[in-house]
C-alpha positions as CSV (number, residue, x, y, z in Angstrom):
1,X,0.1,0.1,-0.2
2,X,1.3,3.5,-0.9
3,X,2.1,5.9,1.8
4,X,-0.3,8.7,2.3
5,X,1.5,11.5,0.8
6,X,0.0,15.0,1.2
7,X,0.9,18.6,0.1
8,X,4.3,19.8,0.9
9,X,5.5,23.6,1.1
10,X,7.8,25.8,-1.2
11,X,11.1,25.9,0.6
12,X,11.6,29.4,1.6
13,X,15.2,29.5,0.1
14,X,13.6,28.9,-3.5
15,X,11.3,31.5,-3.0
16,X,14.2,33.9,-1.8
17,X,16.4,33.1,-4.8
18,X,13.5,33.5,-7.1
19,X,12.8,36.9,-5.6
20,X,16.4,38.2,-5.5
21,X,16.8,37.1,-9.1
22,X,14.3,40.0,-10.1
23,X,16.0,43.2,-11.6
24,X,15.5,46.4,-9.5
25,X,14.8,49.4,-11.0
26,X,12.6,52.5,-10.1
27,X,9.1,52.7,-10.2
28,X,7.5,54.2,-13.4
29,X,5.4,56.9,-13.1
30,X,3.6,57.3,-16.9
31,X,0.1,57.1,-15.2
32,X,-1.5,57.7,-19.1
33,X,-1.5,54.0,-19.5
34,X,-3.5,52.7,-16.7
35,X,-6.9,51.6,-17.8
36,X,-9.0,51.6,-14.5
37,X,-10.6,54.4,-12.9
38,X,-8.3,57.1,-11.5
39,X,-8.3,57.0,-7.5
40,X,-6.6,59.7,-5.3
41,X,-3.5,58.5,-3.2
42,X,-2.7,61.0,-0.5
43,X,0.2,63.5,-1.1
44,X,1.8,61.5,2.2
45,X,2.4,58.7,-0.1
46,X,5.3,60.2,-2.4
47,X,6.3,63.2,-0.1
48,X,7.5,64.1,3.3
49,X,10.5,63.7,5.4
50,X,11.2,59.9,6.0
51,X,13.0,59.0,9.5
52,X,15.5,56.3,9.8
53,X,15.1,55.7,13.2
54,X,13.0,52.9,14.7
55,X,9.4,52.5,13.9
56,X,7.0,52.8,16.8
57,X,3.5,53.0,15.4
58,X,1.5,50.5,18.0
59,X,-0.7,49.5,14.9
60,X,2.2,47.7,13.2
61,X,4.1,46.3,15.9
62,X,5.1,42.7,15.2
63,X,2.8,41.3,18.2
64,X,-0.1,43.0,16.7
65,X,0.4,42.2,13.0
66,X,0.8,38.3,13.8
67,X,-3.3,38.7,14.6
68,X,-4.3,40.4,11.5
69,X,-6.4,38.4,8.6
70,X,-4.8,39.5,5.2
71,X,-7.6,38.4,2.8
72,X,-9.9,41.0,4.5
73,X,-8.1,43.7,2.3
74,X,-8.8,41.7,-0.6
75,X,-12.4,41.2,-0.8
76,X,-14.5,42.0,-3.4
77,X,-16.0,44.7,-1.4
78,X,-12.7,45.9,-0.4
79,X,-11.2,45.9,-4.0
80,X,-14.4,47.1,-5.4
81,X,-14.4,50.3,-3.5
82,X,-10.8,51.4,-4.7
83,X,-12.1,51.6,-8.4
84,X,-9.5,49.4,-10.0
85,X,-12.0,47.4,-12.0
86,X,-14.3,44.2,-11.5
87,X,-13.5,41.7,-9.0
88,X,-15.0,38.3,-9.9
89,X,-13.6,36.0,-7.4
90,X,-13.0,35.7,-3.5
91,X,-9.4,36.5,-2.2
92,X,-7.3,33.2,-1.9
93,X,-5.4,32.6,1.4
94,X,-2.0,31.4,1.7
95,X,-2.2,27.6,2.3
96,X,1.0,27.9,3.8
97,X,1.2,31.0,5.6
98,X,-0.8,32.9,8.4
99,X,-0.1,36.3,6.6
100,X,-0.5,36.1,2.9
101,X,-3.3,36.3,0.4
102,X,-4.1,37.3,-3.1
103,X,-6.8,38.1,-5.6
104,X,-7.2,39.6,-9.1
105,X,-8.9,42.2,-10.8
106,X,-10.2,43.3,-14.3
107,X,-9.7,46.9,-15.3
108,X,-12.3,48.5,-17.6
109,X,-10.3,47.6,-20.6
110,X,-10.2,43.6,-19.5
111,X,-6.7,43.6,-18.3
112,X,-6.0,41.5,-15.2
113,X,-4.4,43.1,-12.2
114,X,-3.0,40.6,-10.2
115,X,-2.5,41.6,-6.4
116,X,-0.5,39.4,-3.7
117,X,-0.2,40.8,-0.1
118,X,2.1,39.9,2.6
119,X,1.6,41.2,6.0
120,X,5.1,40.5,7.0
121,X,7.5,40.7,4.0
122,X,11.1,40.5,4.3
123,X,12.0,40.4,0.7
124,X,11.8,44.0,0.1
125,X,13.0,46.8,-2.3
126,X,16.3,48.6,-0.8
127,X,16.1,51.8,1.0
128,X,17.1,53.9,-1.9
129,X,13.6,53.0,-3.2
130,X,11.8,55.1,-0.4
131,X,9.5,57.4,-2.2
132,X,8.2,59.5,1.1
133,X,5.8,58.0,3.7
134,X,2.4,56.6,4.0
135,X,0.6,56.9,7.3
136,X,3.5,58.3,8.7
137,X,5.4,55.1,7.8
138,X,8.2,54.8,5.2
139,X,7.0,53.8,1.8
140,X,9.3,52.0,-0.7
141,X,8.0,51.5,-4.3
142,X,10.2,49.7,-7.1
143,X,9.0,48.7,-10.2
144,X,11.0,45.5,-11.2
145,X,9.8,45.2,-14.9
146,X,7.0,46.7,-17.0
147,X,4.5,44.6,-15.4
148,X,5.4,44.0,-12.1
149,X,5.9,46.1,-9.2
150,X,6.3,45.9,-5.5
151,X,4.8,48.3,-2.8
152,X,6.1,48.0,0.5
153,X,5.3,50.2,3.8
154,X,7.9,49.4,6.5
155,X,6.6,48.3,9.8
156,X,10.1,47.7,11.2
157,X,14.0,49.0,10.5
158,X,17.2,47.1,10.6
159,X,16.0,44.5,10.4
160,X,13.9,45.5,8.1
161,X,9.9,44.0,7.5
162,X,7.0,45.6,5.8
163,X,3.4,45.2,4.7
164,X,4.2,44.5,0.8
165,X,1.7,44.5,-2.2
166,X,3.1,42.6,-5.3
167,X,1.4,43.8,-8.4
168,X,1.4,42.1,-11.9
169,X,-0.3,44.1,-14.5
170,X,0.7,45.2,-18.3
171,X,0.0,48.8,-18.1
172,X,1.3,50.8,-14.7
173,X,1.5,48.2,-12.1
174,X,2.7,50.6,-9.4
175,X,-0.2,52.6,-9.1
176,X,-2.8,50.0,-8.3
177,X,-0.3,48.6,-5.6
178,X,-0.3,52.0,-4.0
179,X,-3.8,52.6,-4.0
180,X,-4.6,49.3,-2.4
181,X,-1.8,49.8,0.2
182,X,-3.3,53.0,1.3
183,X,-6.4,51.5,2.0
184,X,-4.4,49.1,3.9
185,X,-2.5,51.5,5.8
186,X,-6.1,53.2,6.7
187,X,-8.0,49.9,7.8
188,X,-4.5,48.8,10.0
189,X,-5.2,52.2,12.0
190,X,-8.9,51.7,12.3
191,X,-10.5,48.6,13.1
192,X,-8.8,45.5,11.2
193,X,-9.9,42.2,11.7
194,X,-8.2,39.8,13.7
195,X,-8.0,36.1,14.1
196,X,-9.3,34.2,17.2
197,X,-6.3,33.7,19.2
198,X,-7.1,30.7,21.3
199,X,-5.0,29.3,24.4
200,X,-1.6,27.6,23.0
201,X,-1.7,29.2,19.3
202,X,1.6,29.8,17.5
203,X,-0.1,32.6,15.7
204,X,1.3,35.2,18.7
205,X,4.5,33.3,19.1
206,X,7.5,35.1,18.5
207,X,9.6,32.7,16.5
208,X,13.0,34.5,17.7
209,X,12.1,33.5,21.2
210,X,11.3,30.0,20.4
211,X,15.0,28.3,20.6
212,X,17.9,29.3,22.8
213,X,21.0,30.4,21.4
214,X,22.8,28.4,23.5
215,X,21.4,25.1,21.6
216,X,21.5,26.5,18.2
217,X,25.1,27.7,18.6
218,X,26.8,23.8,18.5
219,X,24.9,23.5,14.8
220,X,25.4,27.8,13.7
221,X,28.6,28.9,15.2
222,X,28.2,32.5,16.6
223,X,24.7,32.3,15.8
224,X,22.5,35.5,15.6
225,X,18.7,35.3,15.2
226,X,17.1,37.7,12.9
227,X,13.1,37.5,12.2
228,X,12.6,36.3,8.6
229,X,9.0,37.1,8.7
230,X,6.4,37.6,11.4
231,X,6.2,33.7,12.0
232,X,9.7,33.1,11.0
233,X,13.3,33.5,12.3
234,X,16.7,32.3,11.3
235,X,19.7,31.9,13.2
236,X,23.1,32.7,10.9
237,X,26.6,33.2,11.7
238,X,28.6,35.9,9.8
239,X,27.7,34.4,6.6
240,X,24.9,32.5,4.8
241,X,26.0,29.4,5.8
242,X,24.9,27.3,8.0
243,X,21.2,28.4,8.7
244,X,18.5,27.1,11.3
245,X,15.0,28.3,10.5
246,X,12.2,28.1,13.0
247,X,8.7,28.4,11.4
248,X,5.2,28.4,12.4
249,X,2.5,27.8,9.6
250,X,-1.0,26.3,8.6
251,X,-1.0,23.0,7.0
252,X,-2.0,19.3,6.9
253,X,-1.1,17.1,9.7
254,X,2.3,15.8,8.6
255,X,2.6,11.7,7.8
256,X,5.1,9.4,7.0
257,X,5.7,9.3,3.4
258,X,7.4,11.5,0.6
259,X,10.5,11.2,2.3
260,X,9.2,11.9,5.8
261,X,10.0,9.7,8.7
262,X,8.9,10.0,12.4
263,X,11.1,10.9,15.1
264,X,10.3,11.4,18.8
265,X,11.2,14.9,20.1
266,X,10.3,14.0,23.7
267,X,7.6,15.6,25.7
268,X,4.9,13.4,24.0
269,X,5.8,15.0,20.7
270,X,6.2,12.9,17.4
271,X,7.6,15.0,14.6
272,X,8.7,13.7,10.9
273,X,12.0,14.6,9.3
274,X,12.8,14.8,5.8
275,X,16.8,15.1,4.5
276,X,16.3,17.1,1.2
277,X,17.8,15.4,-1.9
278,X,21.2,16.7,-3.6
279,X,24.5,17.7,-2.8
280,X,23.5,20.3,-0.1
281,X,23.3,19.4,3.5
282,X,19.5,20.3,4.3
283,X,16.6,18.5,6.6
284,X,13.4,19.7,7.6
285,X,11.5,18.8,10.8
286,X,8.1,19.5,11.5
287,X,5.2,18.5,13.7
288,X,1.5,19.3,14.6
289,X,1.1,21.8,17.6
290,X,-3.0,22.2,17.3
291,X,-6.0,22.6,15.3
292,X,-6.3,25.5,12.8
293,X,-9.0,25.7,10.3
294,X,-11.0,23.1,8.5
295,X,-8.3,20.1,8.1
296,X,-5.6,22.2,8.9
297,X,-3.2,22.4,11.9
298,X,-0.6,24.7,13.1
299,X,2.5,23.5,12.3
300,X,5.8,23.9,13.8
301,X,9.0,23.9,11.6
302,X,12.6,23.5,11.9
303,X,14.6,24.0,9.0
304,X,18.8,23.1,8.9
305,X,20.5,24.1,5.8
306,X,24.3,24.4,4.8
307,X,25.4,24.5,1.4
308,X,29.1,24.2,1.8
309,X,28.5,20.7,3.6
310,X,28.1,17.3,2.3
311,X,25.0,15.5,3.9
312,X,26.8,12.3,4.8
313,X,29.4,14.1,6.7
314,X,27.3,16.9,8.2
315,X,24.3,14.9,9.7
316,X,21.8,17.6,8.8
317,X,18.7,16.1,10.2
318,X,20.5,15.3,13.4
319,X,21.1,18.9,13.8
320,X,17.9,19.9,13.0
321,X,16.3,17.4,15.6
322,X,18.5,18.8,18.4
323,X,17.0,22.4,17.6
324,X,13.2,20.9,17.4
325,X,13.9,19.3,20.6
326,X,14.5,22.4,22.5
327,X,11.7,24.4,20.5
328,X,9.2,22.0,21.7
329,X,9.8,23.0,25.3
330,X,9.2,26.8,24.9
331,X,6.3,26.5,22.5
332,X,2.8,28.0,24.2
333,X,1.0,24.9,25.6
334,X,-2.4,24.2,24.0
């Protein structure tokens, strides 16, 4: 009998490489090419002195943003009110992240505007793409090509994190992104919808506080932690290798199959580990924490990777499991 193999998640590293491969150029301002009804973007979105100091806006603090529902900004009603065009479908929540959602709009000329929103984005335009501020927050706008634009409202600096709208649109992709971002920032400062936060949920947990640096250090020498999202944290040394990532995400309960095998983490927790194929040393360990929505559960995941080491001598799963055993002891209790 074949194992019950379920969907697995696209590794973040692949997403990172893909994003960084995009060229970075300034956002164009040829608004005459847009086919949707014009909407007003406040002057503050493109003007004003931008401070490079810490962001202290309580509405965009990480512990607040972790509980915000991302799809509320992309409903038929929300997008319809912006005058971008016709919205035919309900928004599509991410199946692998708590803080991402997408939808599509058809402009009056029939062209598709694809909008992808992330609340805790870390793949961002560089600081030199800052174009002013929005709601008192630094705004970065980057047109990557004729059809793609990223609009980012910064919620933290050094390390950087932002609300990001990625737009694909064959006219002026930056303009609908800025229009949507203005509505998002306004909503966040009024009455945004929030997830329920039952006792023990991973949704509110700070991933950077869920592993002891002293435990990670034998695996990542001189380890330093930094958030890689609202629900993700990376430990690295001075270079990119090796890296340990702790992440919380929704998904189907993990099972044996597709290369995953059981491993005991202690405290009554059974996890599933998988060593990646290829020459790089990499292993993922994941386990169910508590129910989420429908068939999905809250997952905790530890990923170890070292692209300068060989898996047969590096023991990637041994290192990932050692960190996972520490994480289990620090998670909120369901």
